[in-house]
C-alpha positions in Angstrom: 27.4 -53.0 16.3 25.4 -52.4 13.1 23.0 -50.1 15.0 25.9 -48.0 16.2 27.4 -47.7 12.7 24.0 -46.8 11.2 23.5 -44.2 13.9 26.8 -42.4 13.3 26.7 -42.8 9.5 24.2 -39.9 9.2 26.2 -36.6 8.8 24.6 -34.6 11.6 24.9 -37.4 14.1 28.6 -37.9 13.0 29.1 -34.2 13.7 27.6 -34.6 17.1 29.9 -37.5 17.9 32.9 -35.4 16.8 31.7 -32.5 19.0 31.2 -34.8 22.0 34.7 -36.2 21.5 36.0 -33.0 23.1 33.8 -33.6 26.2 30.2 -33.6 27.4 27.9 -30.9 26.1 24.4 -29.7 26.9 21.8 -29.8 24.2 22.0 -26.0 23.8 25.7 -26.1 23.2 25.2 -28.8 20.5 22.5 -26.7 18.9 24.7 -23.7 18.8 27.7 -25.6 17.5 25.8 -27.3 14.7 23.5 -24.5 13.7 20.5 -26.9 13.7 17.2 -26.5 15.4 16.7 -27.9 18.9 14.1 -30.4 17.8 16.4 -31.8 15.1 19.4 -32.0 17.6 17.2 -33.7 20.2 16.0 -36.3 17.6 19.6 -37.1 16.6 20.7 -37.3 20.2 17.8 -39.7 21.0 18.8 -42.0 18.1 22.4 -41.9 19.2 21.3 -42.7 22.8 19.1 -45.6 21.6 22.1 -47.0 19.7 24.2 -46.8 22.8 26.6 -44.2 21.3 25.9 -41.4 23.8 24.7 -41.2 27.4 22.6 -38.5 29.0 22.6 -37.1 32.5 20.3 -34.4 33.9 21.6 -31.4 35.7 18.7 -29.3 36.9 16.8 -28.5 33.7 19.7 -29.3 31.4 20.5 -32.6 29.7 24.2 -33.2 29.3 25.3 -35.6 26.6 28.6 -37.5 26.4 30.0 -40.3 24.4 29.5 -43.8 25.9 33.0 -45.0 26.5 32.4 -48.7 26.1 30.5 -48.1 22.8 33.4 -46.1 21.4 35.8 -48.8 22.5 33.7 -51.4 20.7 33.7 -49.4 17.5 37.5 -48.8 17.8 38.2 -52.5 18.3 36.1 -53.3 15.3 37.9 -50.7 13.1 41.3 -51.9 14.4 40.7 -55.3 12.8 40.5 -53.5 9.4 43.7 -51.5 10.2 45.6 -54.8 10.8 44.2 -56.3 7.6 45.3 -53.2 5.5 48.7 -53.0 7.2 49.4 -56.6 6.3 48.3 -56.0 2.7 50.4 -52.9 2.4 53.4 -54.9 3.8 52.9 -57.6 1.2 52.5 -55.0 -1.6 55.8 -53.3 -0.4 57.6 -56.7 -0.5 56.2 -57.4 -4.0 57.4 -54.1 -5.3 60.8 -54.5 -3.8 61.1 -58.0 -5.4 59.9 -56.6 -8.7 62.5 -53.8 -8.5 65.3 -56.3 -7.8 64.2 -58.5 -10.7 64.1 -55.5 -13.0 67.6 -54.4 -11.9 69.0 -57.9 -12.5 67.6 -58.1 -16.1 68.6 -54.5 -17.0 72.3 -54.1 -16.0 
């Protein structure tokens, strides 16, 4: 998990992941979309592939990259744990504020 998070924490790799969210892309398409040099993009893609975030397939001379679905599911599940935690905390805060408002109304008729 940590390797995946480290891989996508770099801004250009994060942008690549966002781009691939819309569907598979050849290296040239990623280069054009990001405005980076091909060697830079290839290095970022290699690191994302090593972390298991993306997969690559060959089509003739092209390499097509796409997000690795299981890897994205793993990251999503991990993040969901935090969403539940924060939702519970916000519910408790809301209850606290409601109780505080009621107490204030009772003391200030």
